[in-house]
DSSP file (Angstrom, degrees, kcal/mol; ACC not computed):
  #  RESIDUE AA STRUCTURE BP1 BP2  ACC     N-H-->O    O-->H-N    N-H-->O    O-->H-N    TCO  KAPPA ALPHA  PHI   PSI    X-CA   Y-CA   Z-CA
    1    1 A X              0   0    0      0, 0.0     2,-0.2     0, 0.0    17,-0.1   0.000 360.0 360.0 360.0 147.1   -5.5   10.6    3.6
    2    2 A X        -     0   0    0     12,-0.2     2,-0.6    13,-0.1     8,-0.0  -0.485 360.0-136.4 -73.7 144.7   -6.0    7.9    6.3
    3    3 A X        -     0   0    0     -2,-0.2     2,-0.3     0, 0.0    -1,-0.0  -0.915  23.4-171.8-106.7 122.3   -4.1    8.4    9.5
    4    4 A X        -     0   0    0     -2,-0.6     2,-0.1     4,-0.1     3,-0.1  -0.851  21.1-118.9-115.1 149.2   -2.5    5.3   11.0
    5    5 A X    >   -     0   0    0     -2,-0.3     3,-1.7     1,-0.2    45,-0.1  -0.404  48.8 -76.9 -78.3 160.8   -0.8    4.8   14.3
    6    6 A X  T 3  S+     0   0    0      1,-0.3    -1,-0.2    -2,-0.1     3,-0.1  -0.272 118.3  18.2 -55.6 141.6    2.8    3.9   14.6
    7    7 A X  T 3  S+     0   0    0      1,-0.3     2,-0.3    -3,-0.1    -1,-0.3   0.582 100.4 112.2  68.3  13.2    3.4    0.1   13.8
    8    8 A X    <   -     0   0    0     -3,-1.7    42,-0.4     0, 0.0     2,-0.3  -0.828  53.0-148.8-110.5 160.1    0.1   -0.3   12.0
    9    9 A X        -     0   0    0     -2,-0.3     2,-0.4    40,-0.1    40,-0.2  -0.850  14.0-112.2-128.5 158.1   -0.2   -0.9    8.3
   10   10 A X  E     -A   48   0A   0     38,-3.4    38,-2.6    -2,-0.3     2,-0.0  -0.722  27.3-133.2 -87.8 135.2   -2.6   -0.2    5.5
   11   11 A X  E  >  -A   47   0A   0     -2,-0.4     4,-2.8    36,-0.2     5,-0.2  -0.275  37.7 -96.0 -70.3 173.1   -4.5   -3.0    3.9
   12   12 A X  H  > S+     0   0    0     34,-0.6     4,-2.6     1,-0.2     5,-0.2   0.922 127.5  47.4 -59.4 -44.1   -4.5   -3.1    0.1
   13   13 A X  H  > S+     0   0    0      2,-0.2     4,-2.4     1,-0.2    -1,-0.2   0.922 113.4  47.4 -64.7 -44.2   -7.9   -1.3    0.1
   14   14 A X  H  > S+     0   0    0      2,-0.2     4,-2.4     1,-0.2   -12,-0.2   0.905 113.0  49.0 -63.8 -41.5   -6.8    1.3    2.6
   15   15 A X  H  X S+     0   0    0     -4,-2.8     4,-1.8     2,-0.2    -2,-0.2   0.927 111.0  50.0 -63.3 -44.8   -3.6    1.9    0.7
   16   16 A X  H  X>S+     0   0    0     -4,-2.6     5,-2.2    -5,-0.2     4,-1.2   0.918 111.7  48.2 -60.0 -44.3   -5.5    2.3   -2.5
   17   17 A X  H  <5S+     0   0    0     -4,-2.4     3,-0.3     1,-0.2    -1,-0.2   0.905 109.7  53.3 -62.0 -41.8   -7.9    4.8   -1.0
   18   18 A X  H  <5S+     0   0    0     -4,-2.4    -1,-0.2     1,-0.2    -2,-0.2   0.836 116.5  37.1 -64.8 -33.1   -5.0    6.8    0.5
   19   19 A X  H  <5S-     0   0    0     -4,-1.8    -1,-0.2     2,-0.1    -2,-0.2   0.492 113.6-113.6-101.1  -3.5   -3.2    7.2   -2.8
   20   20 A X  T  <5S+     0   0    0     -4,-1.2     2,-0.3    -3,-0.3    -3,-0.2   0.823  74.6 110.2  82.8  32.1   -6.3    7.6   -4.9
   21   21 A X  S   <S-     0   0    0     -5,-2.2    -1,-0.3    -6,-0.2     2,-0.2  -0.835  71.9 -88.4-129.2 171.0   -6.3    4.5   -7.1
   22   22 A X    >>  -     0   0    0     -2,-0.3     4,-1.4     1,-0.1     3,-1.0  -0.498  34.3-119.5 -77.7 148.7   -8.5    1.3   -7.3
   23   23 A X  H 3> S+     0   0    0      1,-0.3     4,-2.1     2,-0.2     5,-0.2   0.868 114.3  57.9 -54.3 -40.3   -7.5   -1.7   -5.1
   24   24 A X  H 3> S+     0   0    0      1,-0.2     4,-2.5     2,-0.2    -1,-0.3   0.804 100.6  57.3 -64.0 -28.8   -7.0   -3.8   -8.3
   25   25 A X  H <> S+     0   0    0     -3,-1.0     4,-2.7     2,-0.2    -1,-0.2   0.925 106.5  48.3 -65.9 -44.5   -4.4   -1.3   -9.5
   26   26 A X  H  X S+     0   0    0     -4,-1.4     4,-2.0     2,-0.2    -2,-0.2   0.923 112.7  48.4 -61.0 -45.1   -2.4   -1.8   -6.4
   27   27 A X  H  X S+     0   0    0     -4,-2.1     4,-2.5     1,-0.2    -1,-0.2   0.911 111.5  49.9 -62.5 -42.7   -2.6   -5.6   -6.8
   28   28 A X  H  X S+     0   0    0     -4,-2.5     4,-2.1     1,-0.2     6,-0.2   0.921 108.3  52.7 -62.4 -44.1   -1.6   -5.3  -10.4
   29   29 A X  H  X>S+     0   0    0     -4,-2.7     5,-2.3     1,-0.2     6,-1.2   0.887 110.4  48.7 -58.4 -39.6    1.4   -3.2   -9.5
   30   30 A X  H ><5S+     0   0    0     -4,-2.0     3,-1.3     4,-0.2    -2,-0.2   0.950 110.8  49.4 -64.7 -48.3    2.5   -5.8   -7.0
   31   31 A X  H 3<5S+     0   0    0     -4,-2.5    -2,-0.2     1,-0.3    -1,-0.2   0.817 112.8  48.0 -61.7 -30.9    2.1   -8.6   -9.6
   32   32 A X  H 3<5S-     0   0    0     -4,-2.1    -1,-0.3    -5,-0.2    -2,-0.2   0.545 114.5-117.8 -85.5  -8.4    4.1   -6.6  -12.1
   33   33 A X  T <<5S+     0   0    0     -3,-1.3    -3,-0.2    -4,-0.6     3,-0.2   0.600  83.5 116.8  82.5  11.9    6.8   -5.9   -9.5
   34   34 A X  S   <S+     0   0    0     -5,-2.3     2,-0.3     1,-0.3    -4,-0.2   0.765  83.1  17.9 -83.1 -26.9    6.2   -2.1   -9.7
   35   35 A X  S    S-     0   0    0     -6,-1.2     2,-0.4    -9,-0.1    -1,-0.3  -0.890  71.8-162.6-149.8 111.8    5.1   -1.7   -6.1
   36   36 A X        -     0   0    0     -2,-0.3    -6,-0.0    -3,-0.2    -5,-0.0  -0.766  23.3-117.8 -97.3 140.5    5.8   -4.3   -3.4
   37   37 A X        -     0   0    0     -2,-0.4    11,-0.2     1,-0.1     3,-0.1  -0.304  25.2-114.1 -67.5 159.9    3.9   -4.4   -0.1
   38   38 A X  S    S-     0   0    0      9,-1.6     2,-0.3     1,-0.3    10,-0.2   0.922  91.7 -27.1 -57.8 -44.1    5.8   -3.8    3.1
   39   39 A X  E     -B   47   0A   0      8,-1.6     8,-2.2     6,-0.0     2,-0.4  -0.979  55.3-130.9-162.4 165.2    4.9   -7.4    4.0
   40   40 A X  E     -B   46   0A   0     -2,-0.3     6,-0.2     6,-0.2     2,-0.0  -0.964  26.2-131.1-120.3 142.3    2.3  -10.2    3.4
   41   41 A X    >   -     0   0    0      4,-1.9     3,-2.1    -2,-0.4     6,-0.0  -0.213  40.5 -85.8 -82.7-178.2    0.7  -12.2    6.2
   42   42 A X  T 3  S+     0   0    0      1,-0.3    -1,-0.1     2,-0.1    -2,-0.0   0.666 130.2  54.2 -65.7 -15.3    0.5  -15.9    6.2
   43   43 A X  T 3  S-     0   0    0      2,-0.1    -1,-0.3     0, 0.0    -3,-0.0   0.454 120.7-106.9 -94.9  -3.0   -2.7  -15.8    4.2
   44   44 A X    <   +     0   0    0     -3,-2.1     2,-0.2     1,-0.3    -2,-0.1   0.495  66.5 151.6  91.3   4.6   -1.1  -13.7    1.5
   45   45 A X        -     0   0    0      1,-0.1    -4,-1.9   -34,-0.0    -1,-0.3  -0.510  42.1-128.2 -70.8 136.4   -2.8  -10.4    2.4
   46   46 A X  E     - B   0  40A   0     -6,-0.2   -34,-0.6    -2,-0.2     2,-0.4  -0.617  23.2-168.8 -87.1 142.9   -0.7   -7.4    1.5
   47   47 A X  E     -AB  11  39A   0     -8,-2.2    -8,-1.6    -2,-0.3    -9,-1.6  -0.999   2.5-160.8-135.3 139.5    0.1   -4.6    3.9
   48   48 A X  E     -A   10   0A   0    -38,-2.6   -38,-3.4    -2,-0.4     2,-0.2  -0.876  13.9-127.8-121.2 148.4    1.7   -1.2    3.3
   49   49 A X     >  -     0   0    0     -2,-0.3     4,-1.7   -40,-0.2     3,-0.2  -0.472  24.1-114.5 -92.2 163.0    3.5    1.2    5.6
   50   50 A X  H  > S+     0   0    0    -42,-0.4     4,-2.7     1,-0.2     5,-0.2   0.864 118.3  59.8 -59.9 -36.8    2.8    4.9    6.1
   51   51 A X  H  > S+     0   0    0      1,-0.2     4,-2.8     2,-0.2    -1,-0.2   0.876 102.9  51.1 -61.5 -37.7    6.2    5.5    4.6
   52   52 A X  H  > S+     0   0    0     -3,-0.2     4,-2.5     2,-0.2    -1,-0.2   0.898 110.1  49.4 -66.9 -39.8    5.1    3.9    1.4
   53   53 A X  H  X S+     0   0    0     -4,-1.7     4,-2.6     2,-0.2    -2,-0.2   0.954 113.7  46.1 -60.5 -50.3    2.0    6.1    1.3
   54   54 A X  H  X S+     0   0    0     -4,-2.7     4,-1.5     1,-0.2    -2,-0.2   0.918 113.2  49.0 -60.3 -46.0    4.1    9.2    1.9
   55   55 A X  H  <>S+     0   0    0     -4,-2.8     5,-2.9     1,-0.2     6,-0.4   0.910 112.0  48.9 -62.8 -42.2    6.7    8.2   -0.7
   56   56 A X  H ><5S+     0   0    0     -4,-2.5     3,-1.7     1,-0.2     5,-0.3   0.940 110.2  50.2 -62.2 -46.5    4.0    7.4   -3.3
   57   57 A X  H 3<5S+     0   0    0     -4,-2.6    -1,-0.2     1,-0.3    -2,-0.2   0.758 107.7  54.5 -66.4 -23.6    2.2   10.8   -2.8
   58   58 A X  T 3<5S-     0   0    0     -4,-1.5    -1,-0.3    -5,-0.2    -2,-0.2   0.457 122.5-107.5 -85.5  -2.2    5.6   12.6   -3.1
   59   59 A X  T < 5S+     0   0    0     -3,-1.7    -3,-0.2    -4,-0.3    -2,-0.1   0.654  82.3 127.6  87.9  16.3    6.0   10.9   -6.5
   60   60 A X      <       0   0    0     -5,-2.9    -4,-0.2     1,-0.2    -5,-0.1   0.508 360.0 360.0 -86.4  -4.1    8.8    8.5   -5.4
   61   61 A X              0   0    0     -6,-0.4    -1,-0.2    -5,-0.3    -5,-0.1   0.408 360.0 360.0-116.3 360.0    7.2    5.3   -6.7
């Protein structure tokens, strides 16, 4: 798993790598409303928190 510093976020690709799925799967889950990013920047890029990684890996999502 990737190690991130406090207050930093995972890009979609980094999040996908951390949870073991393809980037397009994460994007599809967002589009379906199954998994929302922590936030999106003004360009629409998705960002995920360490807490989301941890919750997913524990089976909470």
